[in-house]
C-alpha positions as a Markdown table, in Angstrom:
| # | Residue | x | y | z |
|---|---|---|---|---|
| 1 | Met | -11.5 | -12.0 | -4.8 |
| 2 | Ala | -14.5 | -12.1 | -6.7 |
| 3 | Ala | -13.6 | -8.7 | -8.4 |
| 4 | Val | -10.6 | -9.9 | -9.5 |
| 5 | Asn | -10.4 | -9.7 | -13.5 |
| 6 | Lys | -13.4 | -7.3 | -13.3 |
| 7 | Ser | -13.4 | -4.4 | -15.4 |
| 8 | Val | -14.8 | -0.7 | -14.8 |
| 9 | Pro | -17.0 | 1.1 | -17.3 |
| 10 | Asp | -15.5 | 3.9 | -19.0 |
| 11 | Val | -17.0 | 7.3 | -18.1 |
| 12 | Ile | -16.0 | 9.0 | -21.6 |
| 13 | Ala | -18.3 | 11.2 | -24.7 |
| 14 | Pro | -16.4 | 12.8 | -27.5 |
| 15 | Asp | -14.9 | 16.2 | -27.4 |
| 16 | Leu | -13.8 | 16.2 | -23.7 |
| 17 | Lys | -10.9 | 18.8 | -22.4 |
| 18 | Val | -9.5 | 16.1 | -20.1 |
| 19 | Leu | -9.7 | 12.4 | -20.3 |
| 20 | Phe | -7.7 | 10.9 | -17.1 |
| 21 | Cys | -6.5 | 7.4 | -18.0 |
| 22 | Gly | -5.7 | 5.1 | -14.6 |
| 23 | Ile | -3.5 | 2.7 | -14.9 |
| 24 | Asn | -6.1 | -0.4 | -13.9 |
| 25 | Pro | -8.6 | -1.1 | -11.3 |
| 26 | Gly | -8.0 | -1.9 | -8.0 |
| 27 | Leu | -10.2 | -4.8 | -6.5 |
| 28 | Tyr | -12.1 | -2.5 | -4.4 |
| 29 | Thr | -12.8 | -0.4 | -7.2 |
| 30 | Ala | -14.0 | -2.9 | -9.9 |
| 31 | Ala | -16.0 | -4.4 | -6.6 |
| 32 | Ile | -18.3 | -1.4 | -6.0 |
| 33 | Gly | -17.6 | -0.1 | -10.3 |
| 34 | Cys | -16.5 | 3.3 | -9.3 |
| 35 | His | -13.4 | 4.4 | -10.6 |
| 36 | Phe | -10.6 | 5.0 | -8.1 |
| 37 | Gly | -13.0 | 4.0 | -6.1 |
| 38 | Arg | -10.6 | 2.7 | -2.7 |
| 39 | Pro | -11.1 | 4.8 | 0.0 |
| 40 | Gly | -7.0 | 5.3 | 0.3 |
| 41 | Asn | -6.7 | 6.8 | -3.4 |
| 42 | Arg | -6.4 | 10.5 | -3.5 |
| 43 | Phe | -7.4 | 11.0 | -7.3 |
| 44 | Trp | -10.9 | 12.7 | -6.0 |
| 45 | Lys | -9.1 | 14.9 | -3.8 |
| 46 | Ala | -6.4 | 15.6 | -6.0 |
| 47 | Leu | -8.5 | 16.6 | -8.8 |
| 48 | Tyr | -10.1 | 19.0 | -6.1 |
| 49 | Leu | -7.2 | 20.2 | -4.8 |
| 50 | Ala | -6.3 | 21.1 | -8.1 |
| 51 | Gly | -9.4 | 23.6 | -9.4 |
| 52 | Phe | -11.0 | 20.7 | -11.9 |
| 53 | Thr | -14.0 | 20.6 | -9.5 |
| 54 | Pro | -16.1 | 23.1 | -7.4 |
| 55 | Arg | -16.4 | 20.6 | -4.2 |
| 56 | Leu | -14.9 | 17.1 | -3.1 |
| 57 | Phe | -16.7 | 14.4 | -5.2 |
| 58 | Val | -17.5 | 10.6 | -4.3 |
| 59 | Pro | -15.8 | 7.8 | -6.4 |
| 60 | Gln | -20.0 | 7.2 | -6.9 |
| 61 | Glu | -20.1 | 10.8 | -8.8 |
| 62 | Gln | -18.0 | 9.9 | -11.1 |
| 63 | Asp | -20.2 | 10.9 | -14.3 |
| 64 | Arg | -21.3 | 14.1 | -13.5 |
| 65 | Leu | -17.1 | 14.5 | -14.1 |
| 66 | Leu | -18.8 | 14.8 | -18.2 |
| 67 | Glu | -20.8 | 17.8 | -17.0 |
| 68 | Leu | -17.9 | 19.3 | -16.1 |
| 69 | Gly | -15.8 | 18.4 | -19.4 |
| 70 | Tyr | -13.5 | 15.4 | -17.8 |
| 71 | Gly | -13.7 | 11.6 | -18.4 |
| 72 | Ile | -11.8 | 8.4 | -17.0 |
| 73 | Thr | -10.7 | 5.4 | -18.5 |
| 74 | Asn | -8.0 | 2.9 | -18.0 |
| 75 | Leu | -4.9 | 1.3 | -19.5 |
| 76 | Val | -5.9 | -2.0 | -19.2 |
| 77 | Asn | -9.8 | -2.6 | -17.7 |
| 78 | Arg | -8.7 | -5.8 | -15.6 |
| 79 | Ala | -9.0 | -5.5 | -12.0 |
| 80 | Thr | -5.9 | -6.9 | -10.3 |
| 81 | Val | -5.0 | -6.3 | -6.4 |
| 82 | Ser | -1.9 | -4.5 | -7.9 |
| 83 | Ala | -0.9 | -2.8 | -11.1 |
| 84 | Ala | 2.2 | -4.9 | -10.9 |
| 85 | Glu | 0.5 | -8.0 | -11.9 |
| 86 | Leu | 0.4 | -6.3 | -15.3 |
| 87 | Ser | 2.5 | -7.4 | -18.2 |
| 88 | Ala | 4.4 | -4.8 | -20.2 |
| 89 | Glu | 2.4 | -6.9 | -23.3 |
| 90 | Glu | -0.6 | -5.7 | -21.6 |
| 91 | Leu | 0.2 | -2.0 | -21.2 |
| 92 | Val | 1.5 | -1.5 | -24.7 |
| 93 | Leu | -2.0 | -3.4 | -25.9 |
| 94 | Gly | -3.5 | -0.7 | -23.3 |
| 95 | Gly | -1.1 | 1.9 | -25.1 |
| 96 | Glu | -2.6 | 1.1 | -28.2 |
| 97 | Gln | -6.3 | 0.6 | -27.2 |
| 98 | Leu | -6.2 | 4.3 | -25.7 |
| 99 | Gly | -5.1 | 5.8 | -28.9 |
| 100 | Glu | -8.2 | 3.8 | -30.1 |
| 101 | Lys | -10.5 | 5.9 | -28.2 |
| 102 | Val | -8.8 | 8.5 | -28.4 |
| 103 | Arg | -9.3 | 9.0 | -31.8 |
| 104 | Ser | -12.7 | 7.7 | -31.4 |
| 105 | Tyr | -13.8 | 10.7 | -28.8 |
| 106 | Ala | -11.2 | 13.4 | -29.3 |
| 107 | Pro | -10.6 | 14.7 | -26.3 |
| 108 | Glu | -8.4 | 17.8 | -25.9 |
| 109 | Trp | -5.9 | 16.3 | -23.7 |
| 110 | Val | -5.3 | 12.8 | -22.0 |
| 111 | Ala | -3.7 | 12.6 | -18.6 |
| 112 | Leu | -1.8 | 9.4 | -17.5 |
| 113 | Leu | -1.7 | 8.4 | -13.6 |
| 114 | Gly | 1.4 | 7.2 | -13.9 |
| 115 | Val | 4.7 | 7.3 | -15.2 |
| 116 | Asp | 5.8 | 4.0 | -15.0 |
| 117 | Ala | 2.7 | 2.6 | -17.1 |
| 118 | Tyr | 2.9 | 5.4 | -19.5 |
| 119 | Arg | 6.6 | 4.7 | -20.0 |
| 120 | Lys | 5.9 | 1.2 | -20.8 |
| 121 | Ala | 2.6 | 1.7 | -22.7 |
| 122 | Phe | 4.1 | 4.4 | -25.0 |
| 123 | Arg | 8.0 | 3.0 | -25.3 |
| 124 | Gln | 9.6 | 5.8 | -24.1 |
| 125 | Pro | 11.8 | 4.6 | -21.1 |
| 126 | Lys | 13.2 | 8.1 | -20.5 |
| 127 | Ala | 9.2 | 9.8 | -19.9 |
| 128 | Arg | 9.2 | 12.0 | -16.7 |
| 129 | Leu | 5.9 | 13.7 | -15.3 |
| 130 | Gly | 4.5 | 16.6 | -17.2 |
| 131 | Phe | 3.9 | 17.9 | -20.9 |
| 132 | Gln | 4.5 | 14.8 | -23.4 |
| 133 | Ala | 5.8 | 16.0 | -26.8 |
| 134 | Glu | 4.1 | 13.3 | -28.2 |
| 135 | Thr | 0.3 | 13.3 | -29.5 |
| 136 | Ile | -2.7 | 11.3 | -30.4 |
| 137 | Glu | -3.4 | 12.7 | -33.1 |
| 138 | Lys | -4.5 | 16.1 | -32.0 |
| 139 | Thr | -4.9 | 15.3 | -28.4 |
| 140 | His | -2.3 | 16.7 | -25.9 |
| 141 | Leu | -0.1 | 13.9 | -23.6 |
| 142 | Trp | 0.3 | 14.9 | -20.2 |
| 143 | Val | 1.7 | 12.3 | -17.3 |
| 144 | Leu | 0.8 | 12.7 | -13.7 |
| 145 | Pro | 1.5 | 10.3 | -10.3 |
| 146 | Asn | -0.5 | 7.6 | -9.8 |
| 147 | Pro | -2.7 | 8.5 | -7.0 |
| 148 | Ser | -3.1 | 5.4 | -5.3 |
| 149 | Gly | -2.5 | 5.2 | -1.3 |
| 150 | Leu | 0.3 | 2.6 | -2.4 |
| 151 | Asn | 2.3 | 5.7 | -4.3 |
| 152 | Ala | 3.6 | 7.0 | -1.3 |
| 153 | His | 6.7 | 9.0 | -3.6 |
| 154 | Tyr | 4.1 | 11.9 | -3.5 |
| 155 | Asn | 2.0 | 13.1 | -0.6 |
| 156 | Gln | -1.6 | 14.6 | -1.4 |
| 157 | Gln | -0.5 | 18.1 | -0.9 |
| 158 | Arg | 2.5 | 17.3 | -3.5 |
| 159 | Leu | 0.0 | 15.6 | -5.7 |
| 160 | Gly | -2.9 | 18.7 | -5.5 |
| 161 | Asp | -0.1 | 20.4 | -6.8 |
| 162 | Leu | 1.1 | 18.5 | -9.5 |
| 163 | Phe | -2.6 | 18.5 | -11.1 |
| 164 | Arg | -3.2 | 22.0 | -10.5 |
| 165 | Glu | 0.0 | 22.4 | -12.6 |
| 166 | Phe | -1.8 | 20.4 | -15.4 |
| 167 | His | -5.6 | 22.8 | -15.2 |
| 168 | Glu | -3.9 | 25.5 | -14.9 |
| 169 | Thr | -2.6 | 24.6 | -18.5 |
| 170 | Val | -5.8 | 23.0 | -19.6 |
| 171 | Glu | -7.0 | 26.4 | -18.9 |
| 172 | Gly | -4.7 | 28.6 | -20.7 |
| 173 | Arg | -3.5 | 30.4 | -17.5 |
């Protein structure tokens, strides 16, 4: 449990097309220091299936996303066994901190990965997946499912389809 409460550095730069925002790092992710690092996490495959990446990236290639105009951050940068360990207060504070990052870095889009976390962090109890009417400054918000292997509500194909819908929106198709 050496990774409990560890953090993972953001992969971020000014003026990105998309800043992907996870809920918080899992223990495996924190231990290796790479976002969405656990082998069962479906984030990297969903990016590829959606057309965000030209091939399937591995977590250790996370910095290559910057070349494509994408970045990664978390609502709460504290590793836990499960996101269920996070308090509502931590998520609200994380939403505020995400707002500060967005104002500093000005991405076109933020894709929040987890509808329940989004609902709590932004006090939007009825929010659904997809485009959100709310913005942070000029940055548009989109909510996608949590790609964790623990989220059994969406299989890999459905997850890829939802990521593709977002990718097509980002690219104006």
